[in-house]
C-alpha positions in Angstrom: 27.5 27.6 -36.3 31.0 27.9 -37.7 31.3 27.8 -41.5 34.6 26.4 -42.8 35.3 27.6 -46.3 38.3 26.3 -48.3 39.4 28.3 -51.3 42.2 27.5 -53.7 44.7 30.3 -54.6 45.5 30.2 -58.3 48.9 31.8 -57.7 50.4 29.7 -55.0 48.1 26.7 -55.5 47.5 26.5 -51.7 44.3 25.6 -49.9 43.2 28.4 -47.7 40.6 27.4 -45.1 38.7 30.0 -43.1 36.1 29.6 -40.4 34.4 32.9 -41.2 31.9 33.5 -44.0 33.1 37.0 -44.6 36.6 35.9 -45.3 35.2 33.3 -47.8 33.3 36.1 -49.6 36.4 38.2 -49.7 38.4 35.3 -51.2 35.6 34.7 -53.7 35.8 38.3 -54.9 39.5 38.2 -55.0 39.5 35.1 -57.2 36.8 36.6 -59.5 38.9 39.7 -59.9 42.1 37.8 -60.6 40.3 35.6 -63.2 38.9 38.5 -65.2 
């Protein structure tokens, strides 16, 4: 099953869509780090 995850980048305000769960997790960590 392909998981499509869309994450918004706070800097460029662009919608990044990935079909891999690993990439989504990396983006989640990236956003958490940029917010803190």
